[in-house]
N, C-alpha and C positions, 0 to 999 in steps of 0.2 A: 760236133761242130755246129755252128749256126750259120746259115748262109742264104743268099738270094739266089733265085733260080733263073733259068733262061727265060727271056721275055721281060724280066724285071730290069729296073734301071741299075745296070752294073756299077756305075760310078757311085751310087748311094748305098750299095750293099756293104755291110761289115761282117766279117766272119772270123771265127776262131777255129784253128786246127790243133788238135792235141797230138803231140809227137813223142816217140820213144827214141832217144839218141842212138842207141845201139842198133836200131833198125834203119838208120839213115833218115835224114831230115828232108822229106819229100812231101810238099804241100801244094795245094792249088795256088796259082799265082796271086800275089798280094793278099793272101789270107794272113791274119795275125796268128803267130805260132807260140804255143806254150809247150815246154819240154821238161820232162822229169817231174819235178814238184812245183814248177812255176805256176802262180795262180792269179797274176795281175797283169793287165795291159792298160797302162795309164792313159794312152792316147791312141785309140784304134785307127788304123788306116782303112780306106775303102778299097774296092777292087781296082781302082786306078792308082792306088798307092798314095792317095792324098790323106793327110791327117784330118780327123773328124772332130776332135775334141770330146769324143765319147769314150768312156772307160768301162773296162770289164774286170770284175773280181769274182773269185770263188773261194769257198772256205775249206775244201777238201780236195784230194785227188793226187794220184801218183801214176806215172805213165807205164804202159805195157805195149808190147808189139802185138799186132793183130792183123792177119791177112784179111782182105775184103774180096768177096766174090764179084767179079766184074759185071755180071748180069744184074746186080742189085744197085749199080751206081747210076743215078739219073743224069740226063743231059743238062749241061749248063754252059754259059758263056765262057767260064773258066773250067777246063777239064777237072773232074773231081776224083780222079784215080789216086790223088795224093792223100785221100782219107783212108789211111791204112793202119793207124795206131789209135790208142784211146787212153783215157784216164779212168782209173778204178778207185772206188772207195767204199767204206762201210759207214753207216750212219747216214744222216740226211745231207745231201748236197744242196747248197744255196749258191746259185750263180746269177749275178746281176749285171745288167747293162745300165749305166747311168749317164745323165747328160742329154736324155731324149726330151722331146717337146711334150710337156704335160697335155694329156687328152688326145694326142695324135695317134692314129692307127698305124701299126707296124706289122709287116709280115715276119713270121718267125719260123725257123727250122731247127729242130733238135735231132742230131744224128746219133743213133745207138749202134754200137759195134762192140764185139767181144770175140776173143779167141776160144771161148767156151760158151756154154749155154747162157743166154742173157734173159733177165727178167726185171725190167725197169718199170717203175711207175713214175710218170712225169706230170708236173703241174706247171703251167705257164701263168704267172700272176702279173697283174698290172691294174689299170683303172677299170677294166671290165670284168665280167665273170671269168673265173679261172678256166683255162683250157686244160683238160685232163685226158691222158691216154696212157696205154701200156705199150711196152716194146718187149715182146716175148718171142725168142727165136733161138736158133742154133749157131754154132761157130761160123764166123766170117760173113754173116748176112747183115747187110747194111739196112737199118731202119731209118726212115725219114718221118719224123713226127709219129703218127699212129699207124703207119703202113710200111710194109717191106718195100724197099726201093726196087725200081724197074728201069733198066737201061733204055726202054722204049718211050719213057715219059720224061717230061721236063721237070726240073726242080720246082718251078713255079706251081706245078699242079699239086704239090704236097703242102703248100703254104697254109698255116693257120694264122689268125689275126688276133692281136691283143693291143689295147691302148696303153700308153705310158701313164703311170699314176701321177698324182699331183706333185710329186717330187721328181718326176722325170725318170722313173725306174721301170724296167720290165725285168722280172725275176723268174728264173727257172729253178724249181725245187724238184729234186729227184731222190728216190730211194728204191730199194728192191720191193717187188710186189709182196703183199702181206703173206707171211708164213714161209717165204722162200729162203731168206737169210743167205743170199748169194752175193750181196753187194750190188752196187750200181756201176754202170760203165757209160761213158760218153765219148763219142768219136769226134764231135764237132758241134758248133752252134753258128747260126747266122741270123741276121736281122736287117730289114730294110723298110723305109717308109712305104706305106701302101695300104692294103686292105681292100675289101670288096667295094665296088661302086654301089652306092645306095640310090635307088630310084625314088624320087620324091613323089608326094601325093599331088600329081599334076592336075587331076580333075576335081580336087577339093572335096571328095566325098568322105574324108576321114580315115580312109584305109589305103595302104599301098597294095595294089592288086594288078591283075592282068590288064585292066583298062589303062592304068598309069604306064605300064610297060610299053604298050603300043604308042602312046603319046610320046614317051621318052625316045623311042626309035625315030 
């Protein structure tokens, strides 16, 4: 799943939950849901249920049921205990969000989950340098980007940032880690406008340093 976290602007967050019909369709409120082998959301809604005009597509994936360990679910404005299933595939997954503002920074969350051992390699591509991490763990453990989830933390604390490319795309590429041949799994995806606050060179010395930080405050 990709999602915004507690503290982020909930109305602007767009998220995908991957569900397995036989396990019951239980998702976080106003998250976009893909079931079985569905792979497209032509007009994503945000967490207030409003259409955004942004689209999601993926090239591979079939649903499976997977229990999630409650202590690995972060806190969020929408309870995330509905992240309980996942999509699985072999080969390289390419999942894209389009219709974004070119050059704008977005916070991104990729949720890894599996009913067996998981060994994902994830790359978030856009207009900036690729963000790369692995998700390696055992059954039922929820990964949020490059870390195991923790119920004492907010979803915001796991955010990574990427800019939309010149065509308005941010793309998640995933496969299994080199040499493992176990396939990839994804429990969800989320994205929201944001990114870190950049402190300017307020004293004009050509570098952004501690002196600028104190002036910024």
